[in-house]
N, C-alpha and C positions, 0 to 999 in steps of 0.2 A: 818249453818249446821255446828257442831263441826268437827274438822280436826280427831279427833281420828275416830269420825263415818263415815267418808269417806275412811279412811285407813281401817275399818272395812269391808265397804262395796266393797270395790276394791279387799281386800284379800279373799271375799266371791267368788269373780268371776276369780281367780286365780289359775289354778291347781297346787297341789302340784308335780306335776310331770314333770310340765313347770320351767324352770331356768329363764325365764322373760315374760311377760305380752303378751298377742295376741294384734294386733293393735286395736280391739275394745277395750279391757280392757284400752289401753292407752287414748283413746278419753275418755272412762268413766272417767278416772283419772282426765283429764284435763277438762273435764264438772264440775264434781263434786266439784274441787278446784273453778272454775269459780262461782259455786252456791256459796261455803264458802266464797269467796271472797267480793261477792255482798252486795248490800244494805240489801237485804231479809235475810243475816245472823243475825242480831238483830232485823229484824221484829218481831212483836208480833203474836202469834200463832193464826190461823183462825179456829174459832170453827167449825165443821161439826158435822151431824148426824153419820156419819160413814166415818172410812178410811179404804177403800178397796183395797188390792192387788190381781188382776186376774193373776193366773199362770196356762198357757196351755201347754200341754207336746208338745214338737217338737223331740222326743226321735226316733231313726232310725225305731219303729215300726209305725211313723207316716208318712205316704207319704206327697207329696207335695200337693195332693187336698185335704187330709182329714187335714192337716193344714190350707188350704184356708178356709175349711169350719168352722172351729172353730174360725177365726178371724171373717168370715164375720158373724157368727153366733152372736158373740158377739156385733158387730157394729151395727147388725139389731136390738138387744136387746135394746141399748140405744137409738134408735129411734122410739121404740114403746111406744105410748102414756101410756100404763100401766106403764112404768117403770119410765116415767118422773113424772108421777101423785103421784108414791108410793115415790119419792125423795120430792117432793113438799108439800107432806102431814107429812114429818118429822118435830121436834118441829123448827127447822133452816130451813129445807127445802134446803139443800145442803149437798153434800157428795163428800170426797175427793177420786178419782181412781188414780192407777197406773197398768199396764200392764206388764208382764214378760213371757218371753218364756223360757222354762226349759228343760234341760235334764240331764247334769252334770256341775260341778261349772266352766269348762273352757269355755262352751258353752252357760251358761244360759246369757239370754241377757234383759236388761231394755228396753223394746220396748218404752213405754211410761211414762215419769216421772208423777209425781203428778199432775193431773188437777182436778180444783173443779167443779162439774157439779150440776145447780142448776135448769135449765129451759131447753126448747126445742133447743134454740139456743148452749147453752155449751155441750150440750148433743151430737147434731148433730156434732159438733168442735172435741169431742172426738172421734167419730165413723169416721168420716174423717181422723182424724191423725191416727187411727187404720189401716184404710184400706189403706192409703197410707205408712205406714211403709213396707220397704223389709222383705222377710221373713226369718227365721232362722232354721236352723236344727243342730243337735248335736250328741252328742254320751251318750249312757248309759240312764238309767232312774232313776234319783236321786230325788224323792221327798223331801226327808230329807233337801239337799240343795236348794232347791226351797222355803222351808219352812223357811230355814236359811237367805236365802236372802231376802225372803218377810218381816221377822221379823225385820231386819235391814232397809230396806225401812219405816216401821212403827215406828221405833225408830226416825229414821232421818229427818223426813219430818216436816216442819213449820205449821202443823195441829192441832188440840185438839179436837181427835172425842170422841163422845159418846160412840162409838163402833169402835173395831177395828178388822177385819176380813182377813182373807187369803182364798180364792176360788181355788182350785185346780181341774182340770179336767185333764183327762188322760186314756188310754186304758190299762194299765199295772202297775204293783207293783214295789216298790223299788228294783231296782238290782244293785245301787252302791252308795258308799259315807257313811255317819253315818246310826246307826240304825234310823229306821223312829219313832218307838214310842218314843225314847229319843228325837228328834227333834221335835215331837208334844208335846211330855210333857213340854219342855224348852217353847215353843210358848205359851201354854195354863198359864203356870206360870206365862208368863206375861199380862195376862189377853186378850189374844189374841183368836179369836174364828177360827177355821179349820173349813171349810166347804168342799164338796168334790161333783164331778160331774165325775163318773165313766162313761167310754164309751163301752157299753157290744155289742155285735155282734160278726160276722163272725172274728176270729183270736185273740179276746179278750182272755183275762187271765180269765179262768174260776174261777167263785166267785167273781170277781173283786167287786163287790157291798158290800160283805162281808166284802172284804179285806179292803175298803176305810171305814166301819163303825168299824171295830176291831183296825186298825192300822193309818189312816190317820186323821179324823176327831176328834175334840176335844174341848174343851172351852163350855161357857154358850149356850146352845140351839143350838148344833151343829147339821148338818144335812146333808143329800145324796139327792140328785135327779138324778136319773138314765137317761142316753139318750140310746136308743136302736139303737145303730148305730151311724156313725157320719151324716146321712142324718135327724136324730133325734136331733142332738145337739142345734141348734138355738131354738126350743120347749122348752128343757130341761133348757138351759143357760137363757132365757128369765122369765121362772117360778122361777127361782132360784135366780135370782137378785132380783125379787118383794120380794120374800122372804128373802133375806139379807137386804133389805134396809126398809123395812116395819115392820121386826118384833122386837121387843124390849123386848119381855117376854123370860121367861125360855125355852118355848117349841114355837117353830114359829109357826104363822097361818097357815092355809093350803089355799094358794089363788090359783084360776084357772081363766085362761085365758078365755073369752066365746067361747064356740066352741072348745075348746083344752082338749086333750086326760088329763084325772087325773093326778097328779104327783104322781111318784112313792116315797115316801118320808119315810126317817127311821131317827128317830133321834138317837144321839150317846149313845152307852152302857155306863152306868154309874156303878162306885162302890160305896162301904158305904159312901167314902168323897166326892162326887159329880164329880169326875173327871172321865175322859172315864177309861174305862179298860183296861189294857196292857194286853191282851189276846195272846194266842199263835198263831203262822203263820205270825209272823210281820217280821220275818228275812229276807235278803235280797234274792231276788228271781233270782239267778244268770241264771236259765234257760231258762226264759222269753225273747222274742225279738229274731231277728237276730242274729245268732251267739251265742246264750245264754246270749245276753246282753253285752258281752266283747267288747274289742276295734277294731273299724275298720274304715275307713274314712267316715266321714260323708258324704251325697249327696250335691252337690253343684248345 
């Protein structure tokens, strides 16, 4: 991994309000330095069907039980035979996956660095590592900074994916950091597709599915799958992963698991140039979330 990219990843995890990195960020610095200094630094890039960064919301509007439901839902999805089957049905039969928790820059966390999943065994290893990772909580909701960090991870890995995608799930809009539409457009310009999983239900931001469609998702074949509350997250993320893994066309195929409710599927709105429309309503929403999205100590 080039040192300049390591530096950019570390910079993306340090708040400009802080004079020095947090303890976690120092750990990240040493970890990335070790990666850059090791034999893999000059190794050939491994070809995969998909490079996927899964980014889950751990902002103050997400309590401990809800955060656990997100983690468990994703772990269960990778144990599902349909997800493994979708992975193996690709031309190469393998994907690369990384997992981050996001809130805002200083609290964003790379929970799992890149792992190649190709079969039931490697999928189970990913699920186990995710379940065993400690929980994380943060301040604010900066989807834009999550997209920025995920984009750097896609740039910095040793994989060569046919597709590159970021999977964003959350229960609220961007209320901190850079403009969400600009962050999305920057990622799309790098040939990255951003898909979304808005979590609706009691306490969720009104019209969050429309906000995700207009402001968050973008790129070739971008789509959202809606979860009707956190209890519905496991179903939604399982079906969403199947779509992301299995679909290589302009508009993803609609895949339903047996005896599961139909997906609520919505492709990205598009303008005349084929890119997502930068519609109104994408400005930071400071009024959403505890204390209006402003600063306060995160839960421990």
